PDB file of N, CA, C and O in Angstrom:
ATOM      1  N   MET A   1       3.797   5.112  -4.017  1.00  0.00           N
ATOM      2  CA  MET A   1       3.695   5.781  -2.735  1.00  0.00           C
ATOM      3  C   MET A   1       4.850   5.317  -1.843  1.00  0.00           C
ATOM      4  O   MET A   1       5.295   4.170  -1.890  1.00  0.00           O
ATOM      5  N   THR A   2       5.299   6.251  -1.048  1.00  0.00           N
ATOM      6  CA  THR A   2       6.390   5.979  -0.116  1.00  0.00           C
ATOM      7  C   THR A   2       5.882   6.191   1.306  1.00  0.00           C
ATOM      8  O   THR A   2       5.108   7.113   1.561  1.00  0.00           O
ATOM      9  N   SER A   3       6.315   5.340   2.225  1.00  0.00           N
ATOM     10  CA  SER A   3       5.930   5.465   3.629  1.00  0.00           C
ATOM     11  C   SER A   3       6.833   6.472   4.323  1.00  0.00           C
ATOM     12  O   SER A   3       8.053   6.452   4.164  1.00  0.00           O
ATOM     13  N   TYR A   4       6.205   7.359   5.099  1.00  0.00           N
ATOM     14  CA  TYR A   4       6.921   8.381   5.862  1.00  0.00           C
ATOM     15  C   TYR A   4       6.517   8.276   7.315  1.00  0.00           C
ATOM     16  O   TYR A   4       5.413   7.842   7.644  1.00  0.00           O
ATOM     17  N   ARG A   5       7.439   8.684   8.185  1.00  0.00           N
ATOM     18  CA  ARG A   5       7.104   8.804   9.595  1.00  0.00           C
ATOM     19  C   ARG A   5       7.580  10.162  10.074  1.00  0.00           C
ATOM     20  O   ARG A   5       8.579  10.703   9.600  1.00  0.00           O
ATOM     21  N   PHE A   6       6.834  10.693  11.026  1.00  0.00           N
ATOM     22  CA  PHE A   6       7.048  12.037  11.531  1.00  0.00           C
ATOM     23  C   PHE A   6       7.402  11.923  13.004  1.00  0.00           C
ATOM     24  O   PHE A   6       6.632  11.382  13.798  1.00  0.00           O
ATOM     25  N   LEU A   7       8.589  12.443  13.369  1.00  0.00           N
ATOM     26  CA  LEU A   7       9.121  12.255  14.707  1.00  0.00           C
ATOM     27  C   LEU A   7       9.170  13.559  15.491  1.00  0.00           C
ATOM     28  O   LEU A   7       9.353  14.636  14.925  1.00  0.00           O
ATOM     29  N   ASP A   8       9.004  13.441  16.803  1.00  0.00           N
ATOM     30  CA  ASP A   8       9.129  14.613  17.671  1.00  0.00           C
ATOM     31  C   ASP A   8      10.589  14.800  18.071  1.00  0.00           C
ATOM     32  O   ASP A   8      11.466  14.089  17.583  1.00  0.00           O
ATOM     33  N   ALA A   9      10.847  15.754  18.956  1.00  0.00           N
ATOM     34  CA  ALA A   9      12.213  16.079  19.362  1.00  0.00           C
ATOM     35  C   ALA A   9      12.912  14.914  20.063  1.00  0.00           C
ATOM     36  O   ALA A   9      14.141  14.834  20.043  1.00  0.00           O
ATOM     37  N   MET A  10      12.158  14.022  20.675  1.00  0.00           N
ATOM     38  CA  MET A  10      12.730  12.868  21.373  1.00  0.00           C
ATOM     39  C   MET A  10      12.923  11.660  20.463  1.00  0.00           C
ATOM     40  O   MET A  10      13.458  10.637  20.889  1.00  0.00           O
ATOM     41  N   GLY A  11      12.485  11.778  19.205  1.00  0.00           N
ATOM     42  CA  GLY A  11      12.613  10.667  18.270  1.00  0.00           C
ATOM     43  C   GLY A  11      11.437   9.706  18.290  1.00  0.00           C
ATOM     44  O   GLY A  11      11.491   8.634  17.688  1.00  0.00           O
ATOM     45  N   ASN A  12      10.370  10.094  18.987  1.00  0.00           N
ATOM     46  CA  ASN A  12       9.168   9.272  19.024  1.00  0.00           C
ATOM     47  C   ASN A  12       8.313   9.560  17.800  1.00  0.00           C
ATOM     48  O   ASN A  12       8.222  10.704  17.353  1.00  0.00           O
ATOM     49  N   VAL A  13       7.693   8.531  17.264  1.00  0.00           N
ATOM     50  CA  VAL A  13       6.835   8.689  16.095  1.00  0.00           C
ATOM     51  C   VAL A  13       5.541   9.380  16.506  1.00  0.00           C
ATOM     52  O   VAL A  13       4.818   8.902  17.381  1.00  0.00           O
ATOM     53  N   VAL A  14       5.257  10.513  15.861  1.00  0.00           N
ATOM     54  CA  VAL A  14       4.044  11.286  16.106  1.00  0.00           C
ATOM     55  C   VAL A  14       2.940  10.819  15.163  1.00  0.00           C
ATOM     56  O   VAL A  14       1.776  10.728  15.551  1.00  0.00           O
ATOM     57  N   GLU A  15       3.318  10.527  13.929  1.00  0.00           N
ATOM     58  CA  GLU A  15       2.355  10.173  12.878  1.00  0.00           C
ATOM     59  C   GLU A  15       3.095   9.384  11.803  1.00  0.00           C
ATOM     60  O   GLU A  15       4.316   9.482  11.680  1.00  0.00           O
ATOM     61  N   GLU A  16       2.354   8.611  11.035  1.00  0.00           N
ATOM     62  CA  GLU A  16       2.889   7.907   9.872  1.00  0.00           C
ATOM     63  C   GLU A  16       1.919   8.083   8.721  1.00  0.00           C
ATOM     64  O   GLU A  16       0.721   8.272   8.933  1.00  0.00           O
ATOM     65  N   GLY A  17       2.433   8.020   7.504  1.00  0.00           N
ATOM     66  CA  GLY A  17       1.561   8.143   6.348  1.00  0.00           C
ATOM     67  C   GLY A  17       2.298   7.861   5.059  1.00  0.00           C
ATOM     68  O   GLY A  17       3.525   7.771   5.040  1.00  0.00           O
ATOM     69  N   ASP A  18       1.552   7.723   3.990  1.00  0.00           N
ATOM     70  CA  ASP A  18       2.113   7.475   2.658  1.00  0.00           C
ATOM     71  C   ASP A  18       1.917   8.715   1.804  1.00  0.00           C
ATOM     72  O   ASP A  18       0.835   9.302   1.775  1.00  0.00           O
ATOM     73  N   PHE A  19       2.986   9.110   1.102  1.00  0.00           N
ATOM     74  CA  PHE A  19       2.957  10.294   0.251  1.00  0.00           C
ATOM     75  C   PHE A  19       3.661   9.986  -1.064  1.00  0.00           C
ATOM     76  O   PHE A  19       4.459   9.054  -1.157  1.00  0.00           O
ATOM     77  N   ASP A  20       3.346  10.793  -2.083  1.00  0.00           N
ATOM     78  CA  ASP A  20       3.948  10.603  -3.402  1.00  0.00           C
ATOM     79  C   ASP A  20       5.425  10.974  -3.438  1.00  0.00           C
ATOM     80  O   ASP A  20       6.204  10.360  -4.166  1.00  0.00           O
ATOM     81  N   ASP A  21       5.816  11.989  -2.645  1.00  0.00           N
ATOM     82  CA  ASP A  21       7.212  12.430  -2.674  1.00  0.00           C
ATOM     83  C   ASP A  21       7.565  13.176  -1.394  1.00  0.00           C
ATOM     84  O   ASP A  21       6.704  13.443  -0.556  1.00  0.00           O
ATOM     85  N   HIS A  22       8.859  13.512  -1.256  1.00  0.00           N
ATOM     86  CA  HIS A  22       9.342  14.215  -0.068  1.00  0.00           C
ATOM     87  C   HIS A  22       8.641  15.557   0.108  1.00  0.00           C
ATOM     88  O   HIS A  22       8.259  15.921   1.220  1.00  0.00           O
ATOM     89  N   ALA A  23       8.475  16.285  -0.982  1.00  0.00           N
ATOM     90  CA  ALA A  23       7.868  17.614  -0.905  1.00  0.00           C
ATOM     91  C   ALA A  23       6.471  17.549  -0.284  1.00  0.00           C
ATOM     92  O   ALA A  23       6.125  18.392   0.545  1.00  0.00           O
ATOM     93  N   ALA A  24       5.684  16.578  -0.668  1.00  0.00           N
ATOM     94  CA  ALA A  24       4.322  16.435  -0.132  1.00  0.00           C
ATOM     95  C   ALA A  24       4.358  16.079   1.356  1.00  0.00           C
ATOM     96  O   ALA A  24       3.567  16.610   2.136  1.00  0.00           O
ATOM     97  N   ALA A  25       5.252  15.202   1.747  1.00  0.00           N
ATOM     98  CA  ALA A  25       5.361  14.808   3.153  1.00  0.00           C
ATOM     99  C   ALA A  25       5.848  15.974   4.011  1.00  0.00           C
ATOM    100  O   ALA A  25       5.323  16.202   5.101  1.00  0.00           O
ATOM    101  N   LEU A  26       6.835  16.702   3.533  1.00  0.00           N
ATOM    102  CA  LEU A  26       7.354  17.848   4.280  1.00  0.00           C
ATOM    103  C   LEU A  26       6.304  18.950   4.396  1.00  0.00           C
ATOM    104  O   LEU A  26       6.179  19.585   5.444  1.00  0.00           O
ATOM    105  N   ALA A  27       5.555  19.176   3.328  1.00  0.00           N
ATOM    106  CA  ALA A  27       4.487  20.178   3.359  1.00  0.00           C
ATOM    107  C   ALA A  27       3.418  19.776   4.372  1.00  0.00           C
ATOM    108  O   ALA A  27       2.925  20.624   5.114  1.00  0.00           O
ATOM    109  N   TRP A  28       3.057  18.510   4.412  1.00  0.00           N
ATOM    110  CA  TRP A  28       2.066  18.028   5.371  1.00  0.00           C
ATOM    111  C   TRP A  28       2.561  18.278   6.798  1.00  0.00           C
ATOM    112  O   TRP A  28       1.788  18.701   7.658  1.00  0.00           O
ATOM    113  N   ALA A  29       3.837  18.020   7.050  1.00  0.00           N
ATOM    114  CA  ALA A  29       4.403  18.207   8.386  1.00  0.00           C
ATOM    115  C   ALA A  29       4.397  19.679   8.793  1.00  0.00           C
ATOM    116  O   ALA A  29       4.167  19.997   9.960  1.00  0.00           O
ATOM    117  N   ARG A  30       4.644  20.568   7.851  1.00  0.00           N
ATOM    118  CA  ARG A  30       4.682  22.008   8.133  1.00  0.00           C
ATOM    119  C   ARG A  30       3.305  22.621   8.278  1.00  0.00           C
ATOM    120  O   ARG A  30       3.111  23.514   9.104  1.00  0.00           O
ATOM    121  N   ASP A  31       2.348  22.161   7.495  1.00  0.00           N
ATOM    122  CA  ASP A  31       1.071  22.859   7.347  1.00  0.00           C
ATOM    123  C   ASP A  31      -0.031  22.431   8.308  1.00  0.00           C
ATOM    124  O   ASP A  31      -1.072  23.086   8.367  1.00  0.00           O
ATOM    125  N   GLY A  32       0.164  21.366   9.052  1.00  0.00           N
ATOM    126  CA  GLY A  32      -0.896  20.896   9.932  1.00  0.00           C
ATOM    127  C   GLY A  32      -0.790  21.450  11.337  1.00  0.00           C
ATOM    128  O   GLY A  32       0.150  22.177  11.658  1.00  0.00           O
ATOM    129  N   ASP A  33      -1.755  21.106  12.175  1.00  0.00           N
ATOM    130  CA  ASP A  33      -1.741  21.564  13.558  1.00  0.00           C
ATOM    131  C   ASP A  33      -0.746  20.778  14.406  1.00  0.00           C
ATOM    132  O   ASP A  33      -0.556  21.088  15.582  1.00  0.00           O
ATOM    133  N   HIS A  34      -0.119  19.781  13.831  1.00  0.00           N
ATOM    134  CA  HIS A  34       0.868  18.931  14.500  1.00  0.00           C
ATOM    135  C   HIS A  34       2.293  19.442  14.306  1.00  0.00           C
ATOM    136  O   HIS A  34       3.237  18.836  14.813  1.00  0.00           O
ATOM    137  N   ASP A  35       2.465  20.555  13.576  1.00  0.00           N
ATOM    138  CA  ASP A  35       3.794  21.008  13.176  1.00  0.00           C
ATOM    139  C   ASP A  35       4.726  21.307  14.344  1.00  0.00           C
ATOM    140  O   ASP A  35       5.942  21.192  14.190  1.00  0.00           O
ATOM    141  N   GLU A  36       4.200  21.684  15.502  1.00  0.00           N
ATOM    142  CA  GLU A  36       5.072  21.938  16.642  1.00  0.00           C
ATOM    143  C   GLU A  36       5.657  20.643  17.195  1.00  0.00           C
ATOM    144  O   GLU A  36       6.748  20.652  17.766  1.00  0.00           O
ATOM    145  N   ASP A  37       4.951  19.542  17.033  1.00  0.00           N
ATOM    146  CA  ASP A  37       5.440  18.253  17.511  1.00  0.00           C
ATOM    147  C   ASP A  37       6.454  17.640  16.561  1.00  0.00           C
ATOM    148  O   ASP A  37       7.404  16.999  17.010  1.00  0.00           O
ATOM    149  N   VAL A  38       6.278  17.818  15.276  1.00  0.00           N
ATOM    150  CA  VAL A  38       7.132  17.185  14.283  1.00  0.00           C
ATOM    151  C   VAL A  38       8.447  17.940  14.156  1.00  0.00           C
ATOM    152  O   VAL A  38       8.471  19.129  13.839  1.00  0.00           O
ATOM    153  N   GLN A  39       9.533  17.232  14.408  1.00  0.00           N
ATOM    154  CA  GLN A  39      10.868  17.817  14.308  1.00  0.00           C
ATOM    155  C   GLN A  39      11.690  17.176  13.192  1.00  0.00           C
ATOM    156  O   GLN A  39      12.692  17.738  12.749  1.00  0.00           O
ATOM    157  N   ARG A  40      11.261  16.001  12.744  1.00  0.00           N
ATOM    158  CA  ARG A  40      12.029  15.259  11.737  1.00  0.00           C
ATOM    159  C   ARG A  40      11.065  14.419  10.901  1.00  0.00           C
ATOM    160  O   ARG A  40      10.087  13.875  11.413  1.00  0.00           O
ATOM    161  N   VAL A  41      11.363  14.326   9.610  1.00  0.00           N
ATOM    162  CA  VAL A  41      10.576  13.500   8.705  1.00  0.00           C
ATOM    163  C   VAL A  41      11.515  12.484   8.076  1.00  0.00           C
ATOM    164  O   VAL A  41      12.575  12.840   7.561  1.00  0.00           O
ATOM    165  N   GLU A  42      11.124  11.230   8.120  1.00  0.00           N
ATOM    166  CA  GLU A  42      11.924  10.154   7.535  1.00  0.00           C
ATOM    167  C   GLU A  42      11.060   9.335   6.588  1.00  0.00           C
ATOM    168  O   GLU A  42       9.840   9.266   6.742  1.00  0.00           O
ATOM    169  N   TYR A  43      11.709   8.714   5.605  1.00  0.00           N
ATOM    170  CA  TYR A  43      10.991   7.840   4.689  1.00  0.00           C
ATOM    171  C   TYR A  43      11.625   6.465   4.700  1.00  0.00           C
ATOM    172  O   TYR A  43      12.807   6.313   5.008  1.00  0.00           O
ATOM    173  N   LEU A  44      10.828   5.467   4.361  1.00  0.00           N
ATOM    174  CA  LEU A  44      11.298   4.089   4.320  1.00  0.00           C
ATOM    175  C   LEU A  44      11.938   3.844   2.968  1.00  0.00           C
ATOM    176  O   LEU A  44      11.257   3.798   1.944  1.00  0.00           O
ATOM    177  N   ASP A  45      13.250   3.686   2.974  1.00  0.00           N
ATOM    178  CA  ASP A  45      14.011   3.431   1.751  1.00  0.00           C
ATOM    179  C   ASP A  45      13.623   2.057   1.207  1.00  0.00           C
ATOM    180  O   ASP A  45      13.734   1.061   1.921  1.00  0.00           O
ATOM    181  N   PRO A  46      13.173   1.991  -0.041  1.00  0.00           N
ATOM    182  CA  PRO A  46      12.730   0.712  -0.599  1.00  0.00           C
ATOM    183  C   PRO A  46      13.883  -0.207  -0.998  1.00  0.00           C
ATOM    184  O   PRO A  46      13.638  -1.289  -1.533  1.00  0.00           O
ATOM    185  N   GLY A  47      15.112   0.187  -0.757  1.00  0.00           N
ATOM    186  CA  GLY A  47      16.276  -0.617  -1.117  1.00  0.00           C
ATOM    187  C   GLY A  47      16.326  -1.931  -0.353  1.00  0.00           C
ATOM    188  O   GLY A  47      15.419  -2.262   0.410  1.00  0.00           O
ATOM    189  N   ALA A  48      17.391  -2.661  -0.572  1.00  0.00           N
ATOM    190  CA  ALA A  48      17.553  -3.998   0.001  1.00  0.00           C
ATOM    191  C   ALA A  48      17.485  -4.005   1.531  1.00  0.00           C
ATOM    192  O   ALA A  48      16.975  -4.959   2.118  1.00  0.00           O
ATOM    193  N   GLN A  49      17.993  -2.956   2.181  1.00  0.00           N
ATOM    194  CA  GLN A  49      18.023  -2.939   3.643  1.00  0.00           C
ATOM    195  C   GLN A  49      16.750  -2.382   4.271  1.00  0.00           C
ATOM    196  O   GLN A  49      16.518  -2.571   5.465  1.00  0.00           O
ATOM    197  N   ARG A  50      15.918  -1.692   3.476  1.00  0.00           N
ATOM    198  CA  ARG A  50      14.642  -1.140   3.934  1.00  0.00           C
ATOM    199  C   ARG A  50      14.777  -0.424   5.272  1.00  0.00           C
ATOM    200  O   ARG A  50      14.110  -0.785   6.242  1.00  0.00           O
ATOM    201  N   ASP A  51      15.638   0.588   5.325  1.00  0.00           N
ATOM    202  CA  ASP A  51      15.789   1.357   6.547  1.00  0.00           C
ATOM    203  C   ASP A  51      15.245   2.771   6.370  1.00  0.00           C
ATOM    204  O   ASP A  51      14.991   3.212   5.249  1.00  0.00           O
ATOM    205  N   TRP A  52      15.069   3.481   7.490  1.00  0.00           N
ATOM    206  CA  TRP A  52      14.521   4.829   7.486  1.00  0.00           C
ATOM    207  C   TRP A  52      15.607   5.829   7.173  1.00  0.00           C
ATOM    208  O   TRP A  52      16.711   5.743   7.713  1.00  0.00           O
ATOM    209  N   ARG A  53      15.300   6.794   6.292  1.00  0.00           N
ATOM    210  CA  ARG A  53      16.233   7.836   5.873  1.00  0.00           C
ATOM    211  C   ARG A  53      15.602   9.206   6.095  1.00  0.00           C
ATOM    212  O   ARG A  53      14.380   9.350   6.069  1.00  0.00           O
ATOM    213  N   TRP A  54      16.447  10.206   6.311  1.00  0.00           N
ATOM    214  CA  TRP A  54      15.994  11.576   6.501  1.00  0.00           C
ATOM    215  C   TRP A  54      15.422  12.118   5.201  1.00  0.00           C
ATOM    216  O   TRP A  54      16.044  11.984   4.147  1.00  0.00           O
ATOM    217  N   ALA A  55      14.238  12.732   5.264  1.00  0.00           N
ATOM    218  CA  ALA A  55      13.573  13.241   4.062  1.00  0.00           C
ATOM    219  C   ALA A  55      13.977  14.673   3.727  1.00  0.00           C
ATOM    220  O   ALA A  55      13.806  15.100   2.586  1.00  0.00           O
ATOM    221  N   GLY A  56      14.505  15.424   4.686  1.00  0.00           N
ATOM    222  CA  GLY A  56      14.912  16.797   4.429  1.00  0.00           C
ATOM    223  C   GLY A  56      14.476  17.725   5.533  1.00  0.00           C
ATOM    224  O   GLY A  56      13.714  17.331   6.416  1.00  0.00           O
ATOM    225  N   PRO A  57      14.957  18.966   5.492  1.00  0.00           N
ATOM    226  CA  PRO A  57      14.651  19.917   6.560  1.00  0.00           C
ATOM    227  C   PRO A  57      13.222  20.451   6.475  1.00  0.00           C
ATOM    228  O   PRO A  57      12.643  20.547   5.393  1.00  0.00           O
ATOM    229  N   LEU A  58      12.675  20.790   7.621  1.00  0.00           N
ATOM    230  CA  LEU A  58      11.350  21.408   7.686  1.00  0.00           C
ATOM    231  C   LEU A  58      11.522  22.911   7.609  1.00  0.00           C
ATOM    232  O   LEU A  58      11.657  23.584   8.632  1.00  0.00           O
ATOM    233  N   LEU A  59      11.517  23.429   6.407  1.00  0.00           N
ATOM    234  CA  LEU A  59      11.688  24.868   6.178  1.00  0.00           C
ATOM    235  C   LEU A  59      10.350  25.513   5.863  1.00  0.00           C
ATOM    236  O   LEU A  59       9.487  24.895   5.239  1.00  0.00           O
ATOM    237  N   ASP A  60      10.181  26.742   6.291  1.00  0.00           N
ATOM    238  CA  ASP A  60       8.957  27.487   5.964  1.00  0.00           C
ATOM    239  C   ASP A  60       9.127  28.216   4.662  1.00  0.00           C
ATOM    240  O   ASP A  60       8.208  28.902   4.214  1.00  0.00           O
TER     241      ASP A  60
END
């Protein structure tokens, strides 16, 4: 499982959660009632620096 965070237009965290892959996290962001708030999805890179990376665009 990978940790994801969902950010609004100001870069504030709206929600956090663990998902199996980017596709599942992006689908969750698009399909819920929170989709208007979520503008960006990032995941915690498990590499040595453990920083947040962009998961991909929120496309319908």
